[in-house]
C-alpha positions in Angstrom: 24.1 136.2 -68.0 20.7 137.8 -68.2 19.6 139.2 -71.6 19.7 143.0 -71.9 17.0 142.9 -74.5 14.1 143.8 -72.2 16.1 146.8 -70.9 16.7 148.0 -74.5 13.1 147.5 -75.4 11.9 149.4 -72.3 14.3 152.2 -73.2 13.0 152.4 -76.7 9.4 152.4 -75.5 10.2 155.2 -73.1 11.8 157.2 -75.9 8.8 156.7 -78.2 6.4 157.7 -75.4 8.3 160.8 -74.6 8.6 161.7 -78.3 4.8 161.5 -78.6 4.3 164.0 -75.8 4.0 167.7 -76.3 6.7 169.7 -74.7 5.9 172.5 -72.2 7.4 175.9 -73.0 9.2 178.1 -70.5 5.9 179.4 -69.1 4.8 175.9 -68.2 2.1 175.5 -70.8 1.8 173.8 -74.2 2.5 175.5 -77.5 -0.6 175.8 -79.8 -1.4 172.8 -81.9 0.2 173.2 -85.3 -1.7 174.0 -88.5 -2.8 171.0 -90.6 -3.2 168.9 -87.5 -6.9 168.4 -86.8 -7.5 169.8 -83.3 -9.1 167.2 -81.0 -10.9 168.5 -78.0 -12.7 166.7 -75.1 -15.4 168.5 -73.2 -16.3 167.5 -69.7 -18.8 169.7 -67.9 -20.5 169.9 -64.5 -18.2 167.4 -62.8 -19.5 168.4 -59.3 -16.6 166.6 -57.6 -16.9 166.0 -53.9 -13.9 164.5 -52.2 -14.6 161.3 -50.3 -12.9 162.8 -47.2 -16.0 165.1 -46.9 -18.1 162.1 -45.9 -17.6 160.7 -42.5 -19.6 158.3 -40.3 -21.8 157.2 -43.2 -22.5 160.8 -44.1 -23.6 160.0 -47.6 -26.6 158.1 -46.2 -27.3 160.7 -43.5 -30.2 163.1 -43.2 -28.4 166.3 -44.1 -26.9 164.9 -47.3 -30.1 163.2 -48.4 -32.0 166.4 -47.8 -29.5 168.2 -50.1 -30.1 165.5 -52.8 -33.9 165.8 -52.5 -33.6 169.5 -53.4 -31.0 169.0 -56.1 -30.8 165.4 -57.3 -27.2 164.5 -58.3 -25.1 161.4 -58.0 -22.5 163.3 -56.0 -21.2 160.5 -53.9 -20.0 158.7 -57.0 -18.4 161.8 -58.6 -14.8 160.8 -57.7 -15.2 157.3 -59.2 -16.8 158.7 -62.3 -14.2 161.3 -62.9 -11.4 158.8 -62.4 -13.1 156.6 -65.1 -13.3 159.6 -67.5 -9.7 160.5 -66.8 -8.5 157.0 -67.6 -10.5 157.2 -70.9 -9.0 160.6 -71.8 -5.5 159.3 -71.1 -6.1 156.6 -73.7 -7.8 158.9 -76.2 -5.2 161.6 -75.8 -7.1 164.7 -77.1 -5.1 167.8 -77.6 -7.3 169.8 -75.3 -9.8 169.3 -72.5 -12.4 172.0 -72.0 -14.3 172.2 -68.6 -17.2 174.7 -68.7 -17.7 175.1 -65.0 -19.2 173.5 -61.9 -16.0 171.6 -61.3 -17.0 171.0 -57.7 -20.1 170.2 -55.6 -20.2 173.6 -54.0 -16.8 175.2 -54.2 -15.1 173.3 -51.4 -11.4 174.3 -51.5 -10.3 170.7 -51.0 -12.3 169.7 -54.1 -10.8 172.3 -56.2 -7.3 171.4 -55.1 -7.9 167.7 -55.8 -9.4 168.5 -59.2 -6.4 170.6 -60.1 -4.2 167.6 -59.3 -6.2 165.5 -61.7 -6.0 168.1 -64.4 -2.2 168.3 -63.8 -1.9 164.6 -64.4 -3.7 165.0 -67.8 -1.4 168.0 -68.5 1.7 165.9 -67.8 0.4 163.5 -70.5 0.2 166.2 -73.1 -3.4 167.3 -72.7 -3.9 171.0 -72.3 -6.7 171.8 -69.9 -8.8 175.0 -69.9 -11.3 175.6 -67.1 -13.8 178.2 -66.0 -15.9 178.7 -62.9 -19.6 177.7 -62.7 -22.2 179.0 -60.3 -21.3 176.3 -57.7 -17.5 176.9 -57.7 -16.8 180.2 -55.9 -17.9 182.0 -52.6 -20.4 179.2 -52.0 -21.7 178.9 -48.4 -23.0 175.5 -49.2 -19.5 174.1 -49.0 -20.0 171.4 -46.4 -18.7 168.2 -44.9 -21.3 165.5 -44.0 -20.8 163.6 -40.8 -23.6 161.1 -39.9 -26.9 163.0 -40.1 -25.3 166.5 -39.9 -23.4 168.9 -42.1 -20.6 171.3 -41.2 -19.0 174.2 -43.1 -15.6 173.7 -44.7 -13.2 176.1 -46.4 -14.8 177.5 -49.5 -13.0 179.1 -52.5 -12.7 182.8 -53.3 -12.3 184.3 -56.8 -8.5 184.7 -56.2 -8.2 181.2 -54.9 -9.9 179.8 -58.0 -7.5 181.8 -60.3 -4.5 180.6 -58.3 -5.5 176.9 -58.0 -6.2 176.7 -61.8 -3.3 179.0 -62.9 -2.0 176.2 -65.2 -5.4 175.6 -66.7 -6.1 178.8 -68.7 -5.0 181.8 -66.6 -1.2 181.5 -67.0 -1.5 180.7 -70.7 -4.0 183.5 -71.4 -3.1 186.0 -74.1 -5.8 188.4 -72.8 -7.6 188.7 -69.5 -10.8 190.6 -68.4 -10.3 192.8 -65.4 -14.0 192.6 -64.4 -14.3 188.8 -64.3 -12.4 185.5 -64.6 -12.8 185.6 -68.4 -9.7 185.0 -70.6 -8.5 184.2 -74.1 -6.1 181.5 -75.1 -4.6 180.5 -78.4 -5.6 177.0 -79.3 -3.7 176.8 -82.5 -2.6 179.3 -85.2 -5.8 180.8 -86.5 -8.0 179.6 -83.6 -8.6 181.0 -80.1 -10.9 180.2 -77.2 -12.6 182.9 -75.2 -13.8 181.8 -71.8 -16.7 184.0 -70.6 -17.3 184.1 -66.9 -21.0 184.8 -66.3 -21.6 183.5 -62.7 -22.8 185.8 -60.0 -20.6 184.6 -57.2 -19.8 188.2 -56.1 -23.5 188.5 -55.0 -23.7 185.3 -53.0 -24.8 185.4 -49.4 -25.3 183.0 -46.5 -27.6 180.8 -48.6 -24.9 180.0 -51.2 -25.0 180.0 -54.9 -27.7 181.1 -57.3 -28.3 179.5 -60.7 -28.7 182.7 -62.7 -25.9 184.1 -64.8 -25.2 187.3 -66.5 -22.4 188.9 -68.6 -21.4 192.1 -67.0 -21.5 195.2 -69.2 -17.7 195.6 -68.8 -17.1 192.0 -69.6 -19.3 192.2 -72.7 -17.3 195.2 -73.9 -14.1 193.2 -73.4 -15.6 190.2 -75.2 -16.6 192.3 -78.2 -13.1 193.8 -78.3 -11.6 190.3 -78.4 -13.9 189.3 -81.2 -13.1 192.4 -83.1 -9.4 191.8 -82.7 -9.7 188.2 -83.8 -11.7 189.3 -86.9 -9.1 191.9 -87.7 -6.3 189.2 -87.4 -8.4 186.7 -89.5 -8.5 184.3 -86.5 -11.5 182.1 -85.6 -12.6 182.2 -82.0 -14.8 179.7 -80.1 -16.3 180.6 -76.8 -16.9 178.7 -73.6 -19.4 179.7 -70.9 -21.0 177.9 -68.0 -24.5 179.2 -68.7 -26.3 178.6 -71.9 -26.2 181.5 -74.3 -29.4 180.6 -76.0 -32.5 178.5 -75.2 -32.3 174.8 -75.8 -36.0 174.3 -75.9 -38.8 176.8 -76.6 -39.5 179.0 -73.6 -36.7 177.5 -71.5 -35.9 180.9 -69.8 -39.5 181.2 -68.7 -40.2 177.5 -67.9 -37.0 176.9 -65.9 -35.3 180.3 -65.4 -31.6 180.6 -64.3 -29.9 178.4 -66.9 -29.9 180.7 -70.0 -27.8 183.8 -69.4 -29.8 186.9 -68.4 -31.1 189.1 -71.3 -30.0 186.3 -73.6 -31.6 187.4 -76.9 -30.0 190.8 -77.3 -26.7 189.4 -75.9 -26.8 186.6 -78.5 -27.6 189.1 -81.3 -24.7 191.2 -80.2 -22.2 188.3 -80.1 -23.4 187.0 -83.5 -23.1 190.4 -85.0 -19.5 190.5 -83.7 -18.7 187.2 -85.3 -19.3 184.5 -82.7 -20.4 181.2 -84.2 -19.7 178.5 -81.7 -20.0 178.4 -77.9 -19.5 175.4 -75.6 -21.7 175.5 -72.5 -23.0 173.3 -69.6 -25.0 174.2 -66.5 -28.4 172.5 -67.4 -26.9 169.0 -67.3 -28.3 168.3 -70.8 -26.5 166.8 -73.8 -28.0 169.2 -76.3 -27.0 171.3 -79.3 -29.1 174.3 -80.2 -28.7 177.1 -82.8 -30.0 180.6 -83.1 -29.9 182.9 -86.1 -29.6 186.6 -86.3 -29.4 188.7 -89.5 -28.5 185.7 -91.6 -25.8 184.3 -89.3 -26.0 181.4 -86.8 -24.5 180.6 -83.5 -24.3 177.0 -82.2 -24.6 176.4 -78.5 -23.0 173.0 -77.8 -24.1 172.1 -74.3 -22.5 169.1 -72.6 -24.3 167.1 -69.9 -23.1 166.4 -66.3 -21.0 163.6 -64.9 -23.4 163.4 -62.0 -26.6 163.2 -64.0 -27.6 160.4 -66.3 -26.7 159.6 -69.0 -23.3 160.8 -67.6 -21.8 162.0 -70.9 -18.8 163.8 -72.2 -17.9 164.9 -75.7 -15.1 164.6 -78.2 -14.8 167.3 -80.9 -12.6 167.2 -83.9 -12.1 170.7 -85.4 -11.4 171.1 -89.2 -11.5 174.2 -91.4 -15.3 174.5 -91.6 -16.7 171.7 -89.5 -16.9 170.3 -86.0 -17.2 166.5 -85.8 -18.8 165.6 -82.5 -19.1 162.3 -80.7 -20.5 161.5 -77.3 -19.4 158.9 -74.7 -21.4 157.7 -71.7 -20.1 156.4 -68.4 -22.1 153.2 -67.8 -19.9 151.4 -65.2 -17.6 152.4 -62.4 -15.6 150.6 -59.8 -18.4 150.1 -57.2 -21.0 147.6 -56.3 -24.8 148.3 -56.5 -27.8 146.4 -55.1 -28.7 143.1 -56.7 -25.7 143.4 -59.0 -27.3 146.1 -61.2 -25.1 148.2 -63.4 -24.2 151.8 -62.6 -26.2 152.9 -65.7 -29.3 151.2 -64.3 -28.7 152.5 -60.8 -28.1 156.1 -61.9 -31.3 156.1 -64.0 -33.3 154.7 -61.1 -31.8 157.2 -58.7 -32.7 160.2 -60.9 -36.1 158.9 -61.8 -37.1 158.4 -58.2 -35.8 161.8 -57.0 -37.3 163.7 -59.9 -40.8 162.4 -59.2 -40.6 164.0 -55.7 -38.9 167.1 -57.1 -41.6 167.7 -59.7 -44.5 166.9 -57.3 -43.2 169.6 -55.0 -42.7 172.0 -57.9 -46.1 171.4 -59.4 -48.0 171.8 -56.1 -45.8 174.6 -54.7 -45.0 176.8 -57.7 -47.8 176.0 -60.1 -50.5 175.5 -57.5 -51.6 172.1 -59.0 -53.8 170.0 -56.8 -52.2 166.8 -55.4 -54.1 164.5 -57.8 -53.0 166.5 -60.8 -49.4 166.7 -59.6 -49.3 163.0 -59.0 -50.4 162.4 -62.6 -48.1 165.0 -64.1 -44.9 164.5 -62.2 -43.8 161.3 -64.0 -44.5 163.0 -67.4 -42.2 165.9 -66.4 -39.6 163.4 -65.2 -39.6 161.5 -68.5 -39.5 164.7 -70.5 -36.5 166.2 -68.6 -34.6 162.9 -68.6 -35.1 162.7 -72.4 -33.8 166.3 -72.7 -30.8 165.4 -70.5 -30.0 162.5 -72.8 -30.5 164.4 -76.1 -31.9 163.4 -79.4 -35.4 163.5 -77.9 -38.1 161.5 -79.7 -41.6 161.5 -78.1 -42.9 157.9 -77.8 -46.6 157.1 -78.5 -47.3 156.2 -74.8 -46.0 159.5 -73.5 -47.8 161.4 -76.3 -51.1 159.8 -75.2 -50.5 160.6 -71.6 -49.7 164.2 -72.4 -52.9 164.4 -74.4 -54.7 163.4 -71.2 -52.8 166.0 -69.3 -53.9 168.6 -71.8 -57.5 167.9 -70.9 -56.6 168.7 -67.3 -54.1 171.5 -67.7 -53.2 172.8 -71.2 -50.4 174.9 -69.6 -48.6 171.9 -68.0 -49.1 169.8 -71.1 -47.5 172.5 -73.2 -44.5 172.6 -70.9 -44.0 168.8 -71.0 -44.3 168.9 -74.8 -41.6 171.5 -75.2 -39.2 169.4 -73.1 -39.5 166.7 -75.8 -39.2 169.1 -78.7 -35.7 168.9 -80.1 -34.4 171.8 -82.3 -33.6 169.5 -85.3 -29.9 169.3 -84.7 -28.6 165.9 -83.5 -27.4 166.2 -80.0 -24.9 163.4 -79.4 -23.1 162.3 -82.6 -23.1 164.9 -85.4 -21.2 167.3 -87.5 -21.8 171.1 -87.3 -20.8 173.2 -90.2 -19.5 176.6 -89.2 -18.5 179.7 -91.2 
């Protein structure tokens, strides 16, 4: 007779596993995390998922897709493998919550959103509540394409109502308040703590050329946000924010040097939100792992930006929330289930990919926008590339060789040297692994 012990053991393990899971309520979402339990949040931003079915006949190597990458360098063809790796790590780490501050898809392809909702549902089934918001790429985007050989072809894109329906289980159904002018909402994370997701993308204005980088908080949405902050203050409830666009600059002059990534009219908007009690906001959009702060009238807001899963160093964050502090750690994806030339690692391949593409990108920018002569652009482009890659990685520290080259550049163009220098200038807050004290 076969022993029944393995069956009994399996049964006990199943019971233990089920007992560790959170239980969904009658509305299909998780109850808020209980007081006294440190809230553990993961933040994964700018996933830019493209479904492998959107490549056919070696479309990833074709002219149309490569032209797209030359204009906007991202490791898009590996987005599916990278997110699967992140998801496997989250299933092991079991945070209470996953925040996704926008740009979930490459360009709002409906198949990509539907697939990502399926991934999020798997996390949800394992007890991880997921809260999403749209980024500038996610809605009404005419760049939604399939790549076949050297050509691209339009595919179904995602409307505002599509987005809300596809992600109903990831913020919208659980919302305790909704903004009628946008896809902004409020959810209760735990007793005494709420999240307000602020939709600042301009997808209602998109035309045949697709998305625009710029973002703004509509006047009606700002009025709604201020009402939610006032209500939270009255109820003695803390409130964190999430927005795709940066609320404040992450290096000096960012909104002038590289416009479109800090929300329009950022300074008076930030002043207003600080005055209303906002102290922490989680953002993305610029693909940088960077934490910045801004003070107004004796109070400070922290903008905790998370990098992208398609831009080196391919990071995500874990945040543990206590009464007066956020303990933040960062994880980088350095390997995926794919082979690369000469057996090199994904980390090495991704850095080489971005470095090579950025040299061409900055050469075109310097000659086209700044009017630099070709010889100057050739010299300056690698300095810009190294500066922006350092900013993407966070915890920037200008090495002596780059400092010497920037000094040479200053003799040729003080303006360009100043821009490169500001990319290397961190705000003094550690970007990757740190603790942030909040009021």
